[in-house]
C-alpha positions in Angstrom: 91.7 84.2 66.3 92.0 87.6 68.0 95.1 89.7 67.9 95.3 92.4 70.6 97.9 94.3 72.5 98.5 91.4 75.0 99.1 88.9 72.2 101.5 91.3 70.5 103.3 91.8 73.8 103.6 88.0 74.2 105.0 87.7 70.7 107.5 90.4 71.4 108.5 88.6 74.6 108.8 85.3 72.8 111.1 86.7 70.2 113.2 88.5 72.9 113.5 85.3 75.0 114.6 83.1 72.1 117.0 85.6 70.7 118.5 86.1 74.2 118.8 82.4 74.7 120.5 82.0 71.3 123.0 84.8 71.9 123.9 83.4 75.4 124.5 79.9 73.9 126.4 81.2 70.9 128.9 83.3 72.8 129.4 80.9 75.8 130.9 77.7 74.6 132.0 76.7 78.1 129.5 74.0 79.3 130.1 75.1 82.9 129.2 78.8 82.3 126.2 80.1 84.2 125.1 81.8 81.0 124.0 78.4 79.7 121.6 78.0 82.6 120.3 81.5 81.8 119.8 80.5 78.2 117.8 77.5 79.3 115.8 79.9 81.6 114.9 82.2 78.7 114.1 79.3 76.4 111.6 77.9 79.1 110.0 81.3 79.6 109.7 81.8 75.9 107.9 78.4 75.6 105.5 79.3 78.3 104.7 82.6 76.6 103.9 80.7 73.4 101.2 78.8 75.2 99.9 81.9 76.9 99.7 83.7 73.5 97.7 80.8 72.1 95.2 81.1 74.9 94.9 84.9 74.8 94.4 84.7 71.0 92.0 81.7 71.3 94.2 79.9 68.8 94.8 77.2 71.4 91.6 75.6 70.0 93.6 74.7 66.9 96.5 73.2 68.9 94.7 71.4 71.7 97.6 69.3 72.7 99.4 72.4 74.0 96.6 73.2 76.5 97.8 72.8 80.1 101.4 72.6 79.1 102.3 76.2 80.2 102.5 75.2 83.9 105.2 72.7 83.0 107.4 75.7 82.1 106.1 77.7 85.1 107.5 74.9 87.3 110.9 74.9 85.5 112.0 78.6 85.4 112.1 79.3 89.2 114.7 76.6 89.9 116.6 77.6 86.7 116.7 81.2 87.9 118.0 80.0 91.3 120.7 77.7 89.8 121.8 80.6 87.6 122.3 82.9 90.6 124.0 80.1 92.6 126.4 79.3 89.8 127.4 82.9 89.5 128.1 83.1 93.2 129.5 79.7 94.1 131.0 78.8 90.7 129.7 75.3 91.2 128.7 73.5 88.0 125.4 71.6 87.6 125.3 68.5 89.8 123.3 65.3 89.6 121.4 66.3 92.8 120.3 69.5 91.1 117.8 67.5 89.0 115.8 67.2 92.2 114.8 70.8 91.8 112.7 69.8 88.8 110.6 67.2 90.7 107.6 69.6 91.0 107.5 69.9 87.2 107.6 66.1 86.9 104.8 65.8 89.5 102.7 68.1 87.4 103.3 66.0 84.2 102.4 62.8 86.1 99.3 64.5 87.5 98.1 65.7 84.1 99.3 62.7 82.1 95.8 61.2 81.6 94.7 64.6 80.2 97.7 65.0 78.0 97.1 61.7 76.3 93.5 62.4 75.5 92.7 62.7 71.8 92.2 66.2 70.4 88.5 65.7 69.9 88.0 65.2 73.6 90.2 68.2 74.6 88.5 70.7 72.3 85.2 70.8 74.3 87.2 71.3 77.5 89.2 74.2 75.9 86.0 75.7 74.6 84.5 75.7 78.1 87.6 77.5 79.6 87.8 80.0 76.8 84.2 80.9 77.6 84.7 80.8 81.4 88.2 82.1 82.0 87.5 82.7 85.6 88.2 79.0 86.1 91.0 78.7 83.7 93.8 78.5 86.3 91.9 76.0 88.5 93.7 73.1 86.6 91.0 70.7 87.7 92.0 68.0 85.2 94.6 66.4 87.3 94.0 62.9 88.6 96.0 63.5 91.8 95.6 67.1 92.8 92.5 69.1 93.7 91.5 72.2 91.6 93.6 75.3 92.3 96.3 73.2 93.9 98.9 73.9 91.2 98.3 77.6 91.3 99.1 77.6 95.1 102.0 75.2 94.8 103.5 77.0 91.9 103.5 80.3 93.9 105.1 78.5 96.9 107.8 77.0 94.6 108.5 80.4 93.1 108.7 82.2 96.4 111.0 79.4 97.8 113.6 79.8 95.1 113.4 83.5 95.2 114.2 83.4 99.0 117.1 81.0 98.3 118.5 83.4 95.7 118.2 86.4 98.1 120.0 84.4 100.8 122.8 83.7 98.4 123.2 87.3 97.6 123.0 88.5 101.2 125.5 85.8 102.2 128.1 87.4 100.0 128.7 90.2 102.6 129.6 87.7 105.2 132.3 85.8 103.2 133.6 88.4 100.6 136.0 91.3 101.0 135.1 94.8 99.9 137.5 94.4 97.0 135.3 91.6 95.6 132.3 93.9 95.4 134.3 96.6 93.7 135.6 94.1 91.1 132.2 92.5 90.5 129.8 95.4 91.0 128.0 95.1 87.7 127.5 91.3 88.1 126.1 91.7 91.6 123.9 94.6 90.6 122.5 92.5 87.7 121.9 89.5 89.9 119.9 91.6 92.3 117.8 93.1 89.4 117.3 89.6 88.1 116.0 88.2 91.4 113.8 91.2 92.0 112.2 90.7 88.5 111.6 87.0 89.4 109.7 88.2 92.5 107.6 90.6 90.3 106.7 87.7 88.0 104.7 85.9 90.6 103.9 88.4 93.4 100.6 89.6 91.8 99.4 86.0 91.8 100.3 85.6 95.5 98.2 88.8 96.2 95.2 87.2 94.4 95.5 84.1 96.5 95.7 86.1 99.7 92.6 88.1 98.9 90.8 85.0 97.5 90.4 86.3 94.0 92.0 83.4 92.2 89.5 83.5 89.4 91.3 86.5 88.0 94.7 84.8 88.1 95.3 84.0 84.4 95.8 87.6 83.2 97.4 88.6 86.5 100.0 85.8 86.2 100.8 86.0 82.5 100.8 89.7 82.0 103.6 90.4 84.5 105.5 87.4 83.0 105.3 89.0 79.6 106.4 92.4 80.8 109.1 91.3 83.1 110.6 88.9 80.6 110.9 91.7 78.1 112.4 94.0 80.7 114.9 91.3 81.8 116.0 90.7 78.2 116.4 94.4 77.5 118.4 95.0 80.7 120.6 92.0 80.0 121.4 93.3 76.5 
């Protein structure tokens, strides 16, 4: 097990995310509060960082059943971020139809279900191969439905889609709200813009790699910005 700066950064991000989620839940008892969605967002990001830290430290070999679970969380946090922004703006509580936003994550679970139920002794050689050949780590070629690299592309599309939806909500405020609203809610609106911009910075490096056809370098380029931006988001929020 190796312990380097990236692993330490991941651990720092994990602690910050879970502490932030705990604080948000503790001080917001109202079930309709958008802060509860934000708490779920930080919890999901923290879980994803745990798996990333395992891979960076090579300790994933001792916990093989966590391998390939990080993308489950990667599919969850973009819609959670959007729903948090929407609930702050529209004051609409979570609806039954909102569960549809998590269908991409469900699709990934179904796609990788045969791999997830493999015994540990069959997963370990696969993990060993990827730890030795990390250029193919993000190919996610173990799915029984999707082709290799599909989920990297699809995850970027999903992230960009929800980021655009969030920006549209914020821009739409100027059409329906009076100037007094912006004066009274200046800090909240400023925070929401910062939050959305940080979401974009999470996945934009990965999109660049796809555009220049350098997807083999995607693991570090995807995870490192997530670590940094999750820490920055927590610190700004506090």
